[in-house]
C-alpha positions as CSV (number, residue, x, y, z in Angstrom):
1,M,-25.0,0.2,17.6
2,T,-25.2,2.4,20.7
3,G,-22.2,3.8,22.5
4,L,-20.0,3.8,19.4
5,A,-17.0,6.0,20.0
6,I,-15.7,7.9,17.0
7,Q,-11.9,8.2,17.0
8,P,-10.3,11.2,15.3
9,A,-8.5,10.4,12.1
10,P,-4.8,9.7,12.6
11,V,-2.3,12.4,11.6
12,W,0.3,10.9,9.2
13,H,3.7,12.4,8.2
14,L,5.9,11.4,5.3
15,S,9.7,11.8,5.4
16,F,12.1,11.8,2.4
17,G,13.2,8.2,2.9
18,D,9.7,6.8,2.7
19,P,8.9,4.7,-0.4
20,Q,5.8,6.8,-1.2
21,V,8.0,10.0,-1.4
22,V,10.7,8.2,-3.5
23,V,8.0,7.0,-6.0
24,L,6.4,10.5,-6.1
25,A,9.8,12.1,-6.8
26,G,10.4,9.6,-9.6
27,Y,7.1,10.5,-11.1
28,A,7.8,14.2,-10.8
29,L,11.0,13.6,-12.8
30,V,9.5,11.3,-15.4
31,V,6.3,13.2,-16.2
32,P,8.0,16.4,-17.6
33,V,10.3,14.3,-19.7
34,V,7.4,12.3,-21.2
35,A,5.4,15.5,-21.7
36,G,8.5,17.0,-23.5
37,V,8.7,14.0,-25.8
38,F,5.1,14.5,-26.8
39,V,5.6,18.2,-27.4
40,V,8.7,17.5,-29.6
41,I,6.7,14.8,-31.6
42,A,3.8,17.2,-32.1
43,V,6.0,20.0,-33.3
44,Q,8.0,17.8,-35.7
45,S,5.0,16.1,-37.1
46,R,4.3,19.2,-39.1
47,V,7.6,18.9,-41.0
48,A,8.0,16.4,-43.8
49,I,10.8,13.9,-42.8
50,P,12.1,11.1,-45.0
51,F,10.9,7.6,-44.0
52,D,14.5,6.3,-43.6
53,R,15.3,8.9,-41.1
54,V,12.1,8.3,-39.1
55,Q,12.7,4.5,-39.1
56,E,16.3,5.0,-37.9
57,H,15.3,7.3,-35.0
58,G,12.3,5.1,-34.2
59,Y,14.4,2.0,-33.7
60,W,16.9,3.9,-31.7
61,L,14.2,5.3,-29.5
62,R,12.5,1.9,-29.1
63,R,15.7,0.2,-28.0
64,H,16.5,2.9,-25.4
65,W,12.8,3.0,-24.2
66,L,12.9,-0.8,-23.6
67,A,16.2,-0.5,-21.7
68,A,14.7,2.3,-19.5
69,L,11.5,0.2,-18.8
70,I,13.6,-2.8,-17.8
71,A,15.8,-0.6,-15.5
72,V,12.7,0.9,-13.8
73,G,11.1,-2.6,-13.5
74,V,14.3,-4.0,-11.9
75,W,14.4,-1.0,-9.5
76,A,10.7,-1.5,-8.5
77,V,11.1,-5.2,-7.9
78,G,14.3,-4.6,-5.9
79,L,12.5,-2.0,-3.8
80,T,9.7,-4.4,-2.9
81,F,12.0,-7.3,-2.2
82,F,14.8,-5.6,-0.4
83,G,13.3,-2.3,0.7
84,G,12.3,-3.3,4.2
85,M,8.7,-3.9,3.4
86,P,6.7,-4.7,6.6
87,Y,5.4,-8.0,5.4
88,A,6.3,-11.2,7.2
89,S,9.4,-12.9,5.8
90,G,8.0,-16.4,5.7
91,A,8.8,-17.3,9.3
92,P,5.9,-18.7,11.3
93,P,3.8,-16.1,13.2
94,T,4.6,-15.5,16.9
95,V,1.0,-14.4,17.6
96,V,-2.3,-15.2,16.0
97,A,-4.8,-12.4,16.4
98,K,-8.5,-13.1,15.9
99,V,-10.2,-10.3,14.0
100,V,-14.0,-10.1,13.6
101,G,-15.7,-7.3,11.6
102,G,-19.3,-6.3,11.9
103,Q,-21.4,-3.3,11.1
104,F,-19.6,-1.0,12.2
105,Y,-16.8,-2.3,14.5
106,W,-13.7,-4.3,14.6
107,S,-12.9,-6.8,17.3
108,I,-9.2,-7.6,17.6
109,A,-8.0,-10.1,20.2
110,P,-5.3,-9.7,21.5
111,N,-5.0,-6.0,20.8
112,R,-1.5,-5.5,22.2
113,F,1.7,-6.9,20.7
114,A,5.4,-7.0,21.4
115,L,7.7,-5.0,19.2
116,G,9.0,-7.2,16.4
117,S,6.2,-9.7,16.6
118,R,5.2,-11.7,13.5
119,V,1.4,-11.5,13.7
120,R,-1.1,-13.5,11.8
121,F,-4.4,-11.7,11.7
122,D,-7.2,-14.3,11.2
123,V,-9.9,-12.1,9.7
124,T,-13.6,-12.8,9.2
125,S,-16.9,-11.0,9.2
126,L,-20.3,-11.6,10.9
127,D,-22.5,-9.8,8.4
128,V,-21.3,-8.3,5.2
129,T,-17.9,-8.0,3.4
130,H,-15.5,-5.5,5.0
131,G,-12.0,-4.5,4.1
132,F,-9.4,-4.9,6.9
133,G,-6.7,-2.3,6.3
134,V,-3.8,-1.8,8.8
135,Y,-1.9,1.5,9.1
136,D,1.4,1.8,11.0
137,P,1.9,4.7,13.5
138,R,3.3,6.9,10.6
139,G,0.1,6.4,8.7
140,H,1.5,4.0,6.0
141,L,-0.8,1.2,4.8
142,I,1.1,-1.9,5.6
143,G,-1.5,-4.6,4.8
144,S,-5.0,-5.3,3.9
145,V,-7.3,-8.3,3.4
146,Q,-11.0,-8.9,2.9
147,A,-13.2,-9.8,5.8
148,M,-16.0,-12.0,4.5
149,P,-18.8,-13.9,6.3
150,G,-18.1,-17.6,6.4
151,Y,-14.5,-17.3,5.4
152,H,-11.2,-16.8,7.4
153,N,-8.6,-14.8,5.5
154,E,-5.1,-14.4,6.9
155,L,-2.8,-11.4,6.9
156,D,0.8,-11.9,8.1
157,L,2.6,-8.8,9.3
158,T,5.9,-8.1,11.1
159,L,5.3,-5.2,13.5
160,T,8.6,-3.3,13.6
161,T,7.5,0.1,14.8
162,A,6.3,0.8,18.3
163,G,3.1,2.9,18.7
164,T,-0.6,2.8,17.9
165,Y,-1.7,1.1,14.7
166,H,-5.0,2.1,13.1
167,V,-7.5,-0.3,11.4
168,L,-9.9,1.1,8.9
169,C,-12.6,-0.6,6.7
170,F,-11.8,-0.5,3.0
171,E,-15.1,-1.8,1.7
172,F,-18.3,0.2,1.8
173,C,-20.4,-1.8,4.2
174,G,-23.3,0.5,5.1
175,I,-24.3,3.9,6.5
176,G,-21.8,3.8,9.3
177,H,-18.8,2.7,7.2
178,D,-16.8,5.8,7.9
179,H,-16.9,5.2,11.6
180,M,-15.7,1.6,11.3
181,Q,-12.2,1.9,12.8
182,S,-10.2,0.4,15.5
183,S,-6.6,0.3,16.8
184,F,-4.0,-1.9,18.5
185,V,-0.8,-1.1,20.3
186,V,2.8,-2.4,19.6
187,A,5.2,-1.8,22.5
188,N,8.5,-3.0,23.8
189,G,8.2,-6.2,25.9
């Protein structure tokens, strides 16, 4: 395709309240604990311990490990349900945007939305399968869907942050895949 303008990659910043940072901090705390448990088990495996004592400690550990996994699961589900995720809340869309992917471009119409809009992206492809991935102005992936020839897939998003949103292709679609990007704007009024 001639005249293809290559956009610079967006610069993204993370702040402490972002879910990605919270999950990373959780992993940074859990990984040393799990590694420590493995070290303790490895060291104690060289000492002969009566079976009754092993069974008693094993059942205690199993009960507490199950409780910890349930607590982490409840926290993770709560974060996704009540953590201000950008997905639409079930209300009908206020705008339907037609998205067509082709080697190696995205066509998005309209490409400007009002702040707070509930947008339904009606996504298809003209040639091969593409991955339609939407990043907010902070660089967080807020939604993705496959763009496939002959199919119309829908992605509903509530656009709550003003600025330029970037669209990238998530599916290797040919030699120009890395240049397949676009953007749209969300502004007040």
